[in-house]
C-alpha positions in Angstrom: 41.8 27.5 58.2 41.7 26.7 54.6 38.9 27.5 52.1 38.4 23.8 51.2 37.5 22.7 54.8 35.3 25.8 55.1 33.5 24.9 51.8 33.2 21.4 52.9 31.5 22.4 56.1 29.1 24.7 54.3 28.3 21.8 51.8 27.7 19.4 54.7 25.3 21.7 56.4 23.5 22.5 53.1 23.1 18.8 52.5 21.7 18.2 55.9 19.0 20.8 55.3 18.2 19.6 51.8 17.6 16.1 53.0 15.4 17.5 55.8 13.5 19.5 53.1 12.9 16.4 51.0 11.9 14.2 53.8 9.5 16.9 55.1 8.0 17.1 51.6 7.5 13.3 51.6 5.8 13.5 55.0 3.5 16.3 53.8 2.5 14.3 50.7 1.8 11.2 52.7 -0.1 13.3 55.3 -2.3 14.9 52.7 -3.3 11.4 51.4 -4.0 10.1 54.9 -6.1 13.2 55.8 -8.0 13.0 52.6 -8.8 9.3 53.1 -9.8 9.7 56.7 -11.8 12.8 56.2 -13.9 11.0 53.5 -14.2 8.0 55.8 -15.6 10.3 58.5 -18.0 11.9 56.2 -19.3 8.6 54.9 -19.5 7.1 58.4 -21.7 10.0 59.6 -23.2 9.7 63.0 -23.5 5.9 62.6 -19.8 4.6 62.2 -19.2 0.9 61.7 -16.9 -1.1 64.0 -14.0 -0.8 61.5 -14.5 2.9 61.3 -14.4 3.3 65.1 -11.2 1.2 65.2 -9.6 3.4 62.4 -10.6 6.6 64.3 -9.1 5.3 67.6 -6.0 4.3 65.7 -5.7 7.8 64.3 -5.6 9.3 67.8 -3.1 6.8 69.2 -0.7 7.0 66.3 -0.4 10.8 66.7 0.4 10.4 70.4 3.0 7.7 69.7 4.6 9.6 66.9 4.7 12.8 69.0 6.3 11.0 71.9 8.8 9.2 69.6 9.7 12.4 67.9 10.3 14.2 71.1 12.5 11.5 72.4 14.4 11.2 69.2 15.0 15.0 69.2 16.1 14.9 72.9 18.7 12.1 72.2 20.0 13.8 69.1 20.2 17.1 71.0 22.4 15.3 73.7 24.7 13.8 71.1 24.9 17.0 69.0 25.9 19.0 72.1 28.6 16.5 72.8 29.9 16.7 69.2 29.7 20.5 69.2 31.5 20.8 72.6 34.3 18.6 71.3 34.5 20.7 68.2 34.5 24.1 70.2 37.2 22.7 72.5 39.3 21.9 69.4 38.6 25.3 67.9 39.7 27.0 71.2 43.0 25.2 71.4 43.8 25.5 67.6 43.4 29.2 67.9 45.8 29.6 70.8 49.1 29.8 68.7 47.8 32.9 66.9 46.7 34.4 70.2 49.8 33.7 72.1 52.0 34.9 69.2 50.9 38.4 70.1 53.0 38.3 73.3 56.2 37.7 71.3 58.4 40.7 70.7 58.9 42.1 67.3 58.6 45.1 65.1 55.4 46.9 64.5 55.1 45.1 61.1 55.5 41.7 62.7 53.0 42.5 65.4 50.5 43.7 62.9 50.9 40.6 60.8 50.2 38.5 63.8 47.1 40.5 64.7 46.0 40.1 61.1 46.5 36.3 61.3 44.5 36.2 64.6 41.7 38.1 63.0 41.6 35.9 59.9 41.7 32.7 61.8 39.1 33.9 64.1 36.8 34.9 61.4 37.4 31.5 59.6 36.8 29.5 62.7 33.6 31.6 63.4 32.2 30.8 60.0 33.1 27.1 60.4 31.6 27.1 63.8 28.3 28.7 62.5 28.2 26.2 59.7 28.8 23.2 62.0 26.0 24.5 64.4 23.6 24.8 61.4 24.4 21.2 60.4 23.9 19.9 63.9 20.5 21.7 64.2 19.4 20.2 61.0 20.3 16.7 62.2 18.2 17.3 65.3 15.3 18.3 63.1 15.7 15.3 60.9 15.7 13.0 63.9 12.5 14.8 65.2 10.8 14.3 61.8 11.7 10.7 61.3 9.0 9.0 63.4 6.3 11.3 62.0 7.4 10.8 58.4 7.6 7.0 58.9 4.1 6.7 60.3 2.6 9.0 57.7 4.2 6.9 55.0 3.1 3.7 56.5 -0.5 5.0 57.0 -0.7 6.2 53.3 0.5 2.9 52.1 -1.9 0.9 54.3 -4.8 3.2 53.5 -4.1 3.1 49.8 -4.5 -0.8 50.1 -7.8 -0.4 52.0 -9.1 2.1 49.5 -8.2 -0.3 46.6 -10.4 -3.0 48.1 
């Protein structure tokens, strides 16, 4: 386990979470614009909404259901793929640590055995850190997939409603 691969793993996980934060911020901004527009539209419609108001309000409900379903589906699919990737990674980690573990069974002086034990502990700690970083990155990818349908719809609605407002 070298420091460069561990750093690269940390950087990859960090990048995934930064991208998620940026996309979440985009979604929040678009959602706030959509909420402001629709709330104003509901206020002006009052108890006597026009046909286009009723259509917009029905669309509002349906798009939330659709986005929620698509988000759950995307998250489930990414979870399946992530578990497969992580299982393959864990399998590789298990077998790559075997030489250090099996070296403890070799004969040698106390100093040689102590060095082998130290190597086992160092590789184990490095692999644990790499594993935690990898798991964090996979979790971030699942969250990104779950957010994508919601962010896409919020952005499209904000764009569409800006055009309606400009008329």
